[in-house]
Structures are given as C-alpha cells and as structure tokens.
N, C-alpha and C positions, 0 to 999 in steps of 0.2 A: 422082289417085293419092295425093298428099300428104294430101288430106282423108280418104281411106279409111284411110291409115296412122294418122293421128291418132285416128280413130274406133276403130280396132283397139286402140291403146294405151289409150285412155280406157275402152273397154268390156271389155277382156280383161286387158291387162297390169297396169294399176293395181289392179283388184280382187284379182288374184292376189297382188301385192306386199302389199296391205293385209291379206289373210288370213294370209300368211306372217308379217307383222309381229305379228299377234295371237298366232299360234302361238309365236313367239319370246318375246313378252311373257309368255305363260303359262309357258313354260319357265323364264324368269328368276325368276318369282315362286314357282312351285310345285315345280320340279324341281331347278334349280341352287341355289336358296336362297342367293344371294350376300349380301354385306354390305348392310344396308338402304340406306345412302347410294348404293352402287353400283347397287342394284336400281332406285331411283328415277331415277337418272341415265339408265340404259338404257331404262327405260320412257318417259321423256321423248324420248330420241333415236328410239326405235322408233315412237312414236305421233305425235310432232310433225314428225318428218323422215322420212317413210316410206321413200323410196328411199335417202337417205343413211344413215339408221339401219340399214336392212337390210344395206347393204354394210359398215358399220362393225362390226355385230354378227357378220357372217360371218367377218370377218378378225381381230377382236380381242376379241370378246365371249364367244361360246359356249364352255363348258368341259365339256360332257358326255362328251368323250373322255378326260378326265383320269384317272378311276379306272382305266379300261382301260389307258391309256398307261403308268401307273406301277406296275402290278401286278408286272411282272417286276423293275422296279427295286427295289421294296420287298423282294422275296425276296433280292435281292443285298445290299441294305442290312442286312437281318437277319443274313445269313450273315457279313458282314464285321464286324458289331457283336460277334458271338461272338469273332472273331479279336482285335478291339480289347480285349475284356475279358480274354482269355487272355494277351495280350501286355503288359498294362498294367504289370505288375510289372517286366518286362524293359525296355520301351521308353519308357513314358509313366507319369507319376505322377498319383495321384488327389488328393493333398493337398499343400499348400504348407507346408513346415516353419515352425513358429511363430516361429523366430528370424529369419526373413527379414523385411525392412521392408515388409510389405504390410498395409494396413489391413484390418480385419475385413470392412468393406463390400465390398471387392474380392474377398476370399475367398468371400463369399456370391455375388458375381457369377460367379466361377469355378464354384462349385457349381451355380448355376442353369443355366449353359451346358453343363456336363457332363450334367446330368439331362435338359435339353430338347433338346440337339443332339448328344449323344455326342461332346462336344468336350473331350477330356482336356487338362489343363494340362501343357505340356512345358517343360522347362528345358534347360540346356546349349545355349543358343542365342546366336549372335552375329548382329547385324543391321547391314546397310548400307542407308541410305535414298537413294532416287533421286528427284530432282525435275526431271531433265533426261533426255529420251529418248535422247540420244546416249550418255550415261553408262550408262543402263540397258541398252541393247542391246549396247553394247561389253562389259559384264559378262556378259550372257546368251550372246553369241557365244563369249566366252572359256570359259565353263562348258561350252558345247556342244562346243567343240573339245578340251577336256580330259577329256570323258566317257570312262569305261573300260567300263562295263557296259550302261547303258540311259539313254535320254532320253525323258521323258514331257512333252508340251506340250499345253495346253488353252487356246485363245484364242477369244473371241467373234468378232473381226474379223481376217481375214487378207486382205491385198491383194497383187495381182500388180504390185508396184512395186519400187523399189530395195531397201528393207530386207526386203521379203517374199522376193525372190529371193536376197538374201544369207543370210537365215536358212535357206532351204530348200537352198541350195548346201552350207551347213555340215552340215545334217542328212543330206543325200545322201552326203557324204564319210564321215560317221561310220557310216552304214548300210553302205556299201561296206567299211568297216574291220571290220565285224562287231558293232558296237554295236547293241543292240535299240532301235529308234527308233519311237515312236508319236506321231502328231499328231491331236488331236481338235479339229475346228472346229465352229462352230455352223452349222446348215443355212441360216440366213438371213444372219448376219453374215459368214460366210466363203463365201458363194455366188458371189462375184465371179470368182476365178481359174478359167480354163478347164481342162479335163482335161489339156491339154498342159503346163500349169504343173507338175503333179504327176508326170508320166511319168518323168523321170529319178530322182526320189525313190522311186517305186514299183518301178522297175526295179532299184534298188540294194537293195531289200528293206525299205524303210521302210513302216510301216503307217499307214493313214489311215482315219478314220471321221468322220461328221458327226452331231451331236446334233440329233435331231428335224428332219430335212431337209424341212420343210413346203413350201417354195417349189419344191423339186425334185420334190415329189409333189403334184400338183394337187388331189388329194382332200383335202388338209389345208393350205389356204392360210392358215397361222397366223402372226400376229405376236406372239402370247403364248407363254409357256413357252420363252423363248430361254435358251440357256446363255451367260450374260453373264460367266462367270468368265474370269480371265486368270492362269493358273498354269503353272509349269514346274518339273519335278523332275529333277535330274541325279544319277544313281547313288544315289538315296535319301538323299543327304547335303546337297544344296543345293537350296533352293526359292525361287522367285520368285512374288510375288503383288502385285497392285496394280491401277492403272487403265489402264496402257498396253496397247493392242492392237498388232497388227503391221501397220504402215502408215507411209508417209512423213510423213503429217500429224502423227503422234505424235512425230516428231523435229523438228518445226518446218520441214519442207521444203516445205510447201504454203502459199503466200503468204497465202491467205485467212484462215488460222488461226494463222499464225506471229506470235510465238513460242508454242509449245505448252507449257503448264504442267500437269504431272501429278505423281502420287506413286506410287511402288512401293517394295518392299523386297526384298532378297535375304537369306535366312536360311541360315546354316550351323549345323546342329545338329538336335535332335530334332523341331522343328516341321516339318521337311521330311518326316518320316514321316507326320504328320497330313495334309499335302498329298498325299502318295502315296496314302493311303487314299481321299481325295476323288477323285483321278484314276481309280483303279481302279473305283470305283463308277460314275463317269460313263462310262468307256470300256466297261465290260461291259454297260451299258445301251444304248449307241449302236452298238457294233460287232457285226455279224452273225457275224463270224468272229474268230479270235484272242482268245478270252476269256482274261483274265489270272487265273491261279490264284494263291493265296497261295504265295509262295516267299520264303525268307529273303534272296534276292538283292535283292529290292525293299525290304527292311527291315534294312539292315546296322547292325551295332553300331558307332556312330561316336564316336570320342573326339576328333574334330577341334576341337570347341569348348572342350576343356580344362576349365578351372574357370569357364567362363562360366555366368551364372545366367539372367537375362532370361526370366522366366515369360511364356508366350505360349499363346493358344488360337487354333486355326484354326476359324472358325465359318462354316458354310455354310447357306444358306436357299434355299427354292424352293417351288413348289406341291406338292412331294411331302413336305414337312415338316408335321407336325401343328400345331406352333406357328409363330410368326414370329421365329426366333432372331436374325436380323439386326436387325430393328426393336427387339426386346426388348433386345439388347445396346446399341443406341443409347440407348434409354430409361433403362437402368440406369446408363450412364455419365453421362447428364445428371443423374439424381437423386442420384448420388454426389458430384457436384461441390460444392466448398465455396468456390472462388475464381473459376474461369474455365472456360468451354466455348467452344472455337474450332472452327468447322465450315467445311469447304470442300466444295462440291458443284456440279456443272454444272446439276443439275436439282433443284428444291426444290418438291415437291408432297406435303406431310406429311398424315397423317391427324390426327384430333382428339387422339389420345394424345400424339403428338409435339408438336403445337401447345401442348397444356396443359403438358407438361413444360418446354418452352422458356420459355413465358410465366411459369410459376411460378418457374423458376430466376432469370429476370431480375428479377421482382418481389421476390425474396428477396435482391437485392443482388449476385448473381453476374454476373460480366462475361461476357455471352453475345454472341458475334459470329458472323455468317454471311457467307461470301464466295461470290459467284456470278459468272458471266461477264457482261461488258458486251456481248459479242458472241454472240448466241444461234445455235445450229445447228438448233433446233426452236422456231419462233416461238410455236406454240400452248402448248407446255409452259413456255416462258419467261414469257409474260404471266400464265399461271396462277400461276407461282411468285412473281411480283411482287405479286400480290394477297395471298398469304399473308404475304409479308415485310412489307407495309404494316401488317397487323394486329399482327404481332409488334413492330414499331417502337413502336407505341402502348404496349406493355407494357415497353419499355425495352431490347429487343434491338437491338443495333447491326448494321447490314447494309451490305455493300460490294459494288460491282461491280469486277471485275478488268479494268482498262482496257488492259493490254498483252497482246495476243493472246487466247488462249482458255484458260481454266482448266478442267481435266477431273478434277482430284483429288477423291477421295472419302475424306475424313478427318475425324476428330474427335479433339481433344486436350483432356484434362481435368486441370487443376491441376498440370501437369508431373508427373503420377503415372501416367496410363494414356492409351492412344491406340489408335485403330483405323485401319488402312489396308487398302483392298481395292477390290473392283469395285462395291460396292453404293452407288447414289445414294440421296439422301434423298427418295424418292418412292414412290408406291404400287406402281409396276411392280417396283421392286427389292424391296419388302417382301413382295409377294404373288405376282407373276406370273413373274419371271425367276429363274434359278438363279445365285446369287451366292456369293462366298467372300471373307471378310475375315480379316485377322490382327489379333488384339487383344493388345496388349503392355502388361504391368504393370511398367513400368520407368521410373525417373526420367530417366535420361540420354536414352533414346529419346524420351520425351514432351517433354522440354525441347528437344531438337533439332527436333522437328516444330513445336513452338510458335514457335521462332525463325524457321523458314521461313515460318510464317504471318505473323509480325510484319514480316518482310522484304517479303512480298507486299503488305502493307498500304500500303507506300510507292508501289505501282503501282495503287492503288485509289481510287475515289471513294465517299464515304459516301452511302448512301440515307437521307437525313434525312426527317423528316415534312414539312418544307417542300418538299423536292425532289419528294416523292411527290404532294403537294397541287398542285404546279405543273404536273403532267403534263397534256398536252392531253386534251380530252374524248374524242377518237378513241382514244387509248391506254387511257383508263379503261374505255371500252366494250369494248375487246379483253380487258382484264383480267377484266371481269365475265363475259363470254361464256366465256372460257377456263376460269375457275374453276368455272363451272356444270358443265362437262363434265370437270373435273379427275379425278373418280373413275374415269373411263374411260381416262385416259392411261397 
C-alpha cells in the first residue's frame, strides 16, 4: 500500500507540480513582469524547490489579481483627489511661505510628494511623540472618550487581550452615546478575535470592516497586500500614526518581548484631515456597506492648534500607487542630509537604491546610524538584514542592536531638521507590497526630540562592528547567505 502510494506521488503528483511550477515561472516572466531581481529569485524558488516554491508562490508571490482588486479603489482615489484639490485653499496649503526657515531642498521634497502621492503640506499642527505604549494608548483612550462626533480607527493588528478589550469597550460606549464609530482591521493581522469579541460593539451601532480578508476567504490565501497602517482620527481634529498595533505586547506586557520600544505621534491640527482622507479611501474600498460620502463633519475647520506651524505631510504607499512614495521619501531624506541620518527599524531588507544612498551618505562623511532589534521575531528576515548591514558597515555606516527588549520603531531623523514616523519598515514588503502611512515632519524641535530618543536608545545597544560580524560562527553566516538569496521575496 505504501509502495503504491509512493509510486502514485512519483508518477502523478510530482509531474503535476512540476508543470504548475513551469506555468508559474512563465507567468512571472511574461505576464506579471516583476522587478528583475525578484523575478530571478522566484524562478530559483520555483525551479530548484518545486514543492516549497509552489507553496510560497501561491501564498506570497502571484499578483495577477492586483489590477482587478484595485480598480474600485482607484475610482475612489480619483474621486477624493478632486475633493482634495477643491478644498486645498480652505484646509491644506500647497506652498510653504518663503519666510519660514525651511531649506529649498525640503521644499523640493514637499513638492515631489505632492506630485507623486497627492500629499499636501499641512501646517497648524502640534505634535506629541510617544515611545512607550502605555502613554500612547492612554492618550488614545482619552481621545476616544472625549470624542463628540466620530471615531475612525485603522490598525493592522488587533488582539483579543487586555488592551484590545479596553479599546473596544471604549468604542462601544461611544457608539451607544451616538458617536459614529468605524474600525477597519486587516484581514490577516486582525483575524485573531472571534465574532463574539465584536458583538457588543456591533450591537451598539459600531461599524466594522476588514481590508482584503484573504485568510477569511480561502480563494485568496494571500500574505501580500496587507493593510499595515496604524492610524486613528478623532472628530477630524486629532490624528494618531506610528508603529503601535493594538495588543498587549505593544505595551510591554508580554514577557518574551518586554520592554517594547516603538514610536508614534499624535497630531492636533490640519494633518488630521490628511489622515482622514486616507481612512475614507481605505474604508470605502474595504466596506461593502456604509460607504462614507464627503461631508464637512469629517473635515472641520479647526483652530485648536492656534499659531502652531510644524509643516507636515501624510504620505501613504502601497501596491495601488504608481510610484513608491514611502521609499522615495526615505531616499530623499537621506540625500538631503548634511550631517546625520539616524534610522530605527525592526526589519532591514533594502533594495539597491536604498543601499546606494546610505553608502554614499556614509562615504561623504555623514554620520549614518541604523538601529535594529537584537531579538528577532522573524528569523529569516533578521538574518537577511544582517547581511545588508555587514555590507554597509564596510562603507562607514554604524549599526547597532537594541539589547533591551524589542524595538519596533520605524523612524528616520535627518540633521535635526526633518523626520519620519509611521508604519513603514525599511524593507521590500513595506516599499512595494503592503499599504503603509508615514508622517513626515519638517520641524527642528520635533526632529531634535526624535534624535535625542535615538541617542538615549544607543545606551541600550551593542554596536555591530566589522570585527563582530567577522567573528560570527559559520552556521550564522550560512543563514545570512541563504536568507539574503531569497530576500527579494520577503
């Protein structure tokens, strides 16, 4: 019986898998026309690892659904782009006044992101930075409890744990009080809570939607195209954006990852309106019902920030954008640096353009530093990142491992002049495959504060020197080599 089964697998199953792999290989080369590096990596996976390659491609490779998936979303994007244009004079500004202390290079960067990402420059903003989850969620809960008209929340991960229940209890109370509450989760990252978790919230009138619920729909078992954003907008006046998801581990309550180090901001001012636009676009794509029409209630005229200046752009990227605005904003920040570039990221799998920009900056005498976790949550990604770091160290980049807990922050600070905080990692997935949102701030005080947090974190780090990298065991170096080989697929 066993012998017959083996013969059946050998004579029937394996040839079928081989044929399917060839079909997938043809699709990668002639139909999907991916990036050449990615194409070669997929061809290697499909032809050298037939069964494993087939499974990987099924879950994270093929993208021929993408054009159909985002046709509706593009129509919504175009519609709201008209609203942005018509409201620009009233709510958002297109030029930064010349008397403000912003270098011409950054004005050019603002213009680039306006043209490529429809990301207007907003002023009249006040910002508070969070590097601790307890402070961030305390502020978020306070904002939720004080909401008068609406609450819009969009998070990649939502967990049925202490903070998840606390957040949804507050949302439920506000829905019962007549506040319009909407929560948008990702179909993969927020797939954990059972239906019973949401029942009190839904019964109170709260609205719920999931972005591209692939694992809930077996016909699309997708790991790509995840909504990795973490934003919340309260009454169109207050906006949160950053790296914190909703889960106890993000507050340092899970021993394996504690203490948790992340970064987020809360904005009071006009930038909240740009976040609002982002939420409406995503909600209308994901929600089968309860489409949001443009209504002045969602775009209130707010004077709360008073005489605050703080120029800011809310930049969003994903597979539905023609360019790569997140990556391009990182590249532009690096190339504008004259003194220092400080980066924090849990995952570092750059493409050649990022590698070249960092290398050239370091070789030009700019103080380039990268901080990564010492404790990985994804081993394959971690070792791939190490291989890129080793190459940059040779060019003069200084790299560090954060040794106290887990660092999940996604930030870059340049010259105490500009900074970015958001959901986008420094990897191919955030640049091309996932939906991300960052806040880019052109403000000395904010950049200086973020730089100071970086320097404080350095006290909890170990430097990855060339000697330390050379001393790694052969087993680790082999892991790095194999991981880097497949890094375009990660």
